[in-house]
C-alpha positions in Angstrom: 176.0 183.0 47.4 172.4 184.2 47.6 169.9 182.9 50.1 166.2 183.3 49.8 163.8 183.8 52.8 162.8 180.1 53.0 166.4 179.0 53.3 167.2 181.4 56.0 164.1 180.3 58.0 164.9 176.6 57.6 168.5 177.2 58.7 167.3 179.2 61.7 165.0 176.3 62.7 167.9 173.8 62.4 170.1 176.0 64.5 167.4 176.3 67.2 167.0 172.5 67.1 170.8 172.0 67.6 170.8 174.7 70.4 168.1 172.8 72.2 170.1 169.5 71.8 173.2 171.2 73.3 171.2 172.6 76.3 169.6 169.2 76.9 173.0 167.5 76.7 174.5 169.9 79.2 171.6 169.5 81.6 172.0 165.7 81.4 175.7 165.9 82.0 175.3 168.2 85.0 172.7 165.9 86.7 174.9 162.9 85.8 178.0 164.5 87.4 176.0 165.4 90.5 174.9 161.7 90.8 178.4 160.5 90.4 179.6 162.8 93.2 177.8 160.6 95.6 180.1 157.7 94.6 177.7 154.8 94.0 178.9 151.2 94.8 178.5 150.1 91.2 179.4 151.9 88.0 176.7 154.0 86.3 175.1 152.7 83.1 176.0 154.8 80.0 173.2 157.2 79.1 171.8 157.8 75.6 172.6 161.1 74.2 169.1 161.5 72.7 166.0 160.8 74.6 162.9 160.6 72.4 159.9 161.7 74.5 157.2 161.4 71.7 157.9 159.0 68.8 154.9 160.2 66.9 156.2 163.8 66.8 159.6 162.7 65.8 158.2 160.4 63.1 155.9 163.1 61.7 158.8 165.6 61.8 161.0 163.2 59.7 158.1 162.7 57.3 157.6 166.4 56.8 161.4 166.9 56.3 161.2 164.2 53.6 158.3 165.8 51.9 160.1 169.1 51.9 163.2 167.5 50.4 161.0 165.9 47.7 159.4 169.2 46.9 162.8 170.8 46.5 164.4 168.0 44.5 161.8 166.9 42.0 161.5 169.4 39.1 158.2 168.0 37.9 156.3 170.0 40.6 154.9 173.4 39.8 157.3 176.2 40.5 154.8 178.0 42.8 154.5 174.8 44.9 158.3 174.1 44.7 159.1 177.5 46.1 157.4 176.6 49.4 159.7 173.6 50.2 160.9 175.2 53.4 157.5 175.2 55.1 157.3 171.4 55.6 161.1 171.3 56.4 160.8 173.9 59.1 157.6 172.4 60.5 159.3 169.0 60.6 162.4 170.4 62.4 160.2 172.1 65.0 158.1 168.9 65.6 161.3 166.9 66.1 162.6 169.4 68.6 159.3 169.1 70.5 159.5 165.3 70.4 163.1 165.0 71.7 163.7 165.9 75.3 
C-alpha cells in the first residue's frame, strides 16, 4: 500500500491528537486518585473523559475535517484542488486538539 505525503501528515496529526488525549486522561486519573486518597464522606461524581475548553475551536476543527472529507470524496473537484484534501483535515485535527483540554 502506497501513502502520499498528505496521508502521512494527516495520520501524524491524528496520532498527536490521540497522544494528547491519552496524556490528559492520565493526568485527570492521577489527580482523581489523589483526591480519592483523602477519603471524602460522599462518593465522587463521575468525571467526563473529554473536557471541551473552547467549543468554537472544536466546531471549526470539525468543519475543516468535513471540508477535507468532501474534497477527498467528491470527484467533481479539480484534481489539483482535490490533491490538497489533507490540509483542512490536518488543520481541523490541530484545532480540535487545542480546543480539548
